[in-house]
C-alpha positions as CSV (number, residue, x, y, z in Angstrom):
1,M,0.0,0.0,0.0
2,A,1.4,3.4,-1.0
3,F,1.1,6.1,1.6
4,V,1.1,9.7,0.6
5,N,4.1,12.0,0.5
6,E,4.9,15.2,-1.4
7,D,6.6,13.3,-4.2
8,N,3.9,10.7,-4.9
9,I,0.7,12.5,-4.2
10,T,0.2,13.6,-7.8
11,D,0.7,10.1,-9.2
12,L,-1.6,8.6,-6.6
13,A,-4.4,11.1,-7.4
14,I,-4.0,10.6,-11.2
15,K,-4.2,6.9,-10.8
16,R,-7.3,7.2,-8.7
17,W,-9.1,9.5,-11.2
18,S,-8.0,7.3,-14.1
19,T,-10.7,4.8,-12.9
20,A,-13.5,7.1,-14.1
21,R,-16.0,5.0,-16.1
22,S,-16.1,7.5,-18.9
23,P,-12.8,7.7,-20.8
24,R,-13.4,11.4,-21.4
25,V,-14.0,12.1,-17.7
26,A,-10.8,10.1,-16.9
27,E,-8.9,12.2,-19.5
28,L,-10.3,15.5,-18.1
29,M,-9.8,14.8,-14.5
30,T,-6.3,13.3,-14.7
31,A,-5.1,16.2,-16.7
32,L,-6.7,18.6,-14.2
33,V,-5.0,16.9,-11.3
34,R,-1.7,17.0,-13.1
35,H,-1.9,20.7,-14.0
36,I,-3.3,21.9,-10.7
37,H,-0.6,20.1,-8.8
38,D,2.0,21.5,-11.0
39,Y,0.5,25.0,-10.4
40,A,0.6,24.5,-6.6
41,R,4.3,23.5,-6.8
42,E,5.3,26.3,-9.2
43,V,3.9,29.0,-7.0
44,E,4.6,27.3,-3.7
45,L,1.0,27.6,-2.7
46,T,0.5,28.4,1.0
47,S,-2.2,27.1,3.2
48,D,-3.6,30.6,3.6
49,E,-3.7,31.1,-0.1
50,W,-5.4,27.7,-0.6
51,M,-8.1,28.7,1.9
52,A,-8.5,32.1,0.3
53,A,-9.1,30.4,-3.1
54,I,-11.7,28.1,-1.5
55,E,-13.5,31.1,0.0
56,W,-13.4,32.9,-3.3
57,L,-14.9,29.9,-5.1
58,T,-17.5,29.6,-2.4
59,A,-18.5,33.3,-2.7
60,T,-18.6,32.9,-6.5
61,G,-21.1,30.1,-6.2
62,Q,-23.1,32.0,-3.6
63,I,-23.6,35.1,-5.7
64,S,-24.6,33.1,-8.8
65,N,-28.2,32.4,-9.6
66,D,-30.5,31.7,-12.6
67,K,-29.8,35.3,-13.9
68,R,-26.2,35.9,-12.9
69,Q,-23.4,33.5,-13.6
70,E,-20.3,34.7,-11.7
71,F,-18.3,31.5,-12.8
72,I,-18.8,32.5,-16.4
73,L,-17.5,35.9,-15.6
74,A,-14.5,34.4,-13.8
75,S,-13.8,32.3,-16.9
76,D,-14.2,35.4,-19.1
77,V,-11.7,37.6,-17.4
78,V,-8.9,35.1,-17.4
79,G,-9.4,34.5,-21.1
80,L,-10.5,30.9,-20.7
81,S,-14.0,31.5,-22.2
82,M,-12.5,33.1,-25.3
83,L,-9.9,30.3,-25.7
84,V,-12.7,27.7,-25.6
85,V,-14.8,29.7,-28.0
86,Q,-11.9,29.8,-30.5
87,M,-11.0,26.2,-30.2
88,N,-14.6,25.1,-30.7
89,N,-15.6,27.5,-33.5
90,R,-13.0,27.1,-36.2
91,F,-15.2,28.5,-38.9
92,A,-14.5,29.2,-42.5
93,E,-12.9,32.6,-43.1
94,Q,-16.1,34.0,-44.6
95,A,-18.3,33.0,-41.6
96,T,-19.1,35.4,-38.8
97,P,-16.7,34.7,-36.0
98,A,-17.9,33.6,-32.5
99,T,-17.1,35.3,-29.3
100,V,-18.1,34.9,-25.6
101,L,-21.6,34.3,-24.3
102,G,-21.1,36.4,-21.2
103,P,-22.9,35.9,-17.9
104,F,-26.2,37.6,-18.6
105,H,-28.0,35.7,-21.4
106,I,-31.6,34.7,-20.4
107,D,-33.4,31.8,-22.2
108,G,-36.9,32.2,-23.5
109,S,-36.8,35.7,-25.0
110,P,-40.1,36.7,-26.6
111,P,-40.5,36.5,-30.4
112,A,-40.2,39.8,-32.2
113,P,-41.3,40.8,-35.8
114,F,-39.1,42.7,-38.3
115,G,-38.2,46.1,-36.9
116,F,-39.8,45.6,-33.4
117,D,-38.4,48.0,-30.8
118,M,-37.1,45.8,-28.0
119,S,-36.2,48.9,-26.0
120,E,-39.9,49.6,-25.5
121,G,-39.4,53.1,-24.1
122,I,-36.1,52.6,-22.3
123,A,-34.0,55.8,-22.5
124,G,-31.3,55.9,-25.2
125,T,-30.5,56.9,-28.7
126,P,-32.6,54.8,-31.1
127,L,-30.5,52.2,-33.0
128,F,-31.5,50.1,-36.0
129,I,-29.4,47.1,-36.9
130,T,-30.1,45.7,-40.4
131,G,-28.6,43.1,-42.7
132,K,-29.0,39.6,-43.9
133,V,-28.5,36.1,-42.6
134,T,-26.8,33.7,-45.1
135,D,-24.7,30.6,-45.3
136,T,-21.0,30.7,-46.4
137,T,-22.0,30.6,-50.1
138,G,-24.2,33.7,-49.7
139,T,-27.5,31.8,-49.8
140,P,-30.1,33.5,-47.5
141,I,-31.3,31.4,-44.6
142,P,-35.1,32.0,-44.5
143,A,-36.7,32.8,-41.2
144,A,-33.4,32.5,-39.3
145,V,-33.9,33.5,-35.6
146,L,-31.7,36.1,-34.1
147,D,-31.6,35.9,-30.3
148,V,-30.6,39.5,-29.3
149,W,-29.8,41.0,-25.9
150,Q,-27.9,43.9,-24.5
151,A,-27.3,46.3,-21.6
152,D,-29.1,49.5,-21.1
153,A,-27.6,53.0,-21.2
154,S,-26.3,52.5,-17.6
155,G,-24.6,49.3,-18.5
156,T,-27.1,47.1,-16.7
157,Y,-28.6,43.9,-18.1
158,E,-32.1,42.6,-17.2
159,A,-30.3,39.7,-15.5
160,Q,-28.9,42.2,-12.9
161,M,-32.3,43.4,-12.0
162,P,-34.0,40.9,-9.6
163,A,-37.2,42.9,-9.5
164,I,-37.7,42.6,-13.3
165,D,-39.9,39.7,-14.3
166,E,-40.5,40.5,-18.0
167,A,-38.2,40.7,-21.0
168,R,-36.0,43.9,-21.0
169,L,-33.8,44.7,-24.0
170,R,-33.9,41.2,-25.3
171,A,-35.9,39.5,-28.0
172,K,-35.8,36.8,-30.7
173,Y,-36.2,38.3,-34.1
174,Q,-37.1,36.3,-37.2
175,A,-35.5,37.1,-40.5
176,R,-37.7,37.3,-43.6
177,E,-37.7,34.6,-46.3
178,D,-34.9,36.4,-48.1
179,G,-32.8,36.4,-44.9
180,T,-33.1,40.1,-44.2
181,Y,-33.7,41.3,-40.6
182,C,-34.2,44.5,-38.8
183,V,-33.6,45.0,-35.1
184,R,-34.6,48.2,-33.3
185,T,-33.2,49.0,-29.9
186,I,-31.1,51.7,-28.3
187,A,-27.4,52.4,-28.9
188,P,-25.3,50.5,-26.3
189,L,-22.6,52.1,-24.2
190,G,-19.4,50.7,-22.8
191,Y,-19.8,49.5,-19.2
192,T,-18.0,47.8,-16.4
193,I,-18.4,44.2,-15.6
194,P,-20.2,43.7,-12.2
195,M,-17.7,44.8,-9.6
196,D,-19.8,43.9,-6.5
197,G,-18.8,40.2,-6.6
198,P,-15.7,38.0,-6.1
199,V,-14.6,38.6,-9.7
200,G,-14.8,42.4,-9.4
201,K,-13.0,42.3,-6.1
202,L,-10.1,40.4,-7.7
203,I,-10.0,42.8,-10.7
204,E,-9.7,45.7,-8.2
205,R,-6.4,44.3,-7.0
206,T,-4.9,44.7,-10.5
207,E,-4.4,47.4,-13.2
208,I,-6.8,45.5,-15.5
209,S,-9.5,47.7,-17.0
210,E,-12.9,46.5,-15.9
211,Y,-14.7,47.9,-19.0
212,R,-16.3,46.3,-22.0
213,P,-16.7,48.3,-25.2
214,A,-20.2,49.1,-26.5
215,H,-21.8,46.0,-28.1
216,V,-25.0,44.0,-28.8
217,H,-25.2,40.3,-28.3
218,F,-26.5,37.8,-30.9
219,M,-27.1,34.1,-30.9
220,F,-28.1,31.8,-33.8
221,D,-29.1,28.1,-33.4
222,E,-30.3,27.1,-36.8
223,T,-30.8,23.5,-37.9
224,G,-28.0,22.5,-40.3
225,Y,-25.6,25.2,-39.1
226,K,-23.1,25.6,-36.3
227,K,-24.4,27.4,-33.4
228,L,-23.1,31.0,-33.3
229,I,-22.7,33.2,-30.3
230,T,-21.3,36.6,-31.2
231,H,-21.5,40.4,-30.7
232,L,-21.5,43.5,-32.8
233,F,-19.2,46.2,-31.5
234,Q,-19.4,49.9,-32.3
235,K,-16.5,51.2,-34.3
236,D,-14.3,53.8,-32.6
237,T,-15.9,53.2,-29.2
238,D,-13.7,53.1,-26.1
239,Y,-12.2,49.9,-24.7
240,L,-12.0,48.0,-28.0
241,D,-8.4,47.2,-27.4
242,S,-8.8,46.4,-23.7
243,D,-12.0,44.5,-23.4
244,V,-11.9,42.8,-20.0
245,V,-13.3,39.5,-21.4
246,F,-11.1,39.5,-24.6
247,G,-14.2,39.3,-26.8
248,V,-13.4,41.8,-29.6
249,K,-12.7,40.6,-33.1
250,D,-12.0,43.0,-36.0
251,A,-14.7,41.4,-38.2
252,L,-17.3,42.2,-35.5
253,I,-16.6,45.9,-35.4
254,V,-19.2,48.0,-37.3
255,P,-19.8,51.7,-37.8
256,F,-22.9,53.2,-36.2
257,I,-24.0,55.9,-38.7
258,E,-25.9,58.9,-37.3
259,H,-29.1,59.8,-39.2
260,A,-31.4,62.8,-39.0
261,P,-35.1,62.4,-38.3
262,G,-36.9,60.8,-41.3
263,P,-37.5,57.4,-42.9
264,S,-36.2,54.5,-40.9
265,P,-35.2,50.9,-41.9
266,D,-38.3,49.4,-40.5
267,G,-40.5,51.2,-43.0
268,G,-41.6,53.9,-40.5
269,V,-40.6,57.5,-40.0
270,M,-38.5,58.7,-37.0
271,D,-39.2,62.0,-35.4
272,Q,-35.8,62.1,-33.7
273,P,-32.2,61.4,-34.7
274,F,-31.2,57.7,-34.8
275,V,-28.2,55.6,-35.6
276,L,-27.9,52.7,-38.1
277,A,-25.6,49.7,-38.2
278,H,-25.5,47.2,-41.0
279,Y,-24.1,43.7,-40.7
280,D,-24.6,40.5,-42.7
281,F,-24.4,37.4,-40.5
282,V,-22.8,34.4,-42.2
283,L,-23.5,31.0,-40.5
284,Q,-21.2,28.0,-40.9
285,P,-22.9,24.9,-42.2
286,E,-22.7,21.7,-40.2
287,D,-20.0,19.2,-41.4
């Protein structure tokens, strides 16, 4: 029987976890044990630091709920989320690139027709986002569904508002038969990630910028195509080169063009200035 010492603990733990019934679980857990033990040795982890990490993880779980996922935020700020996104979304060059989900997506957004105003009276500069949804050959994808969500002008998502029990700045738009779509909302602003939780407290101990650049989230989950989670970022906005979650890609940066009152892309007429962004989403077909 092998008793534990500093030299053999890693091998013993790897051997134990290699008994997992699933080969993939065995692979994941033995690699995790190996790397986390190597980390502890590399930094000479102290008992106090180990306990601080346990307390941080506990607090991260305690602040998470069905609307706020602090663990996703933790993954985001260390770049793990974006690494996993890139490894799992190696699309064709012409396809729209994927980026992070973020911690504030809510399932079950209400359906919205072409040009519906998902801001529904929330303060902000009116924004129209128009374009087409196609495959990588340029063929339109009829009736594609665009799951859209964003923060308000103060940088707050519905998921951060416990008292809100109805959809706020989120909707599922359906493209027309020719693949064209029109989203109406308000122009987003850059904002800080939540700084009231364990992740924010950790960021405060660094020189890392806690800001995200202005963006709107989109998700597509069409039969026959790779699922796409992405953003559109406003060109020339602040924090594009320092996004705290590493989510910016050049192909996702679009100009927001200012327009005077007058005809709008939804077929109506605006009595106030508005901004317009245009982007054609290109979905990657399944293999």
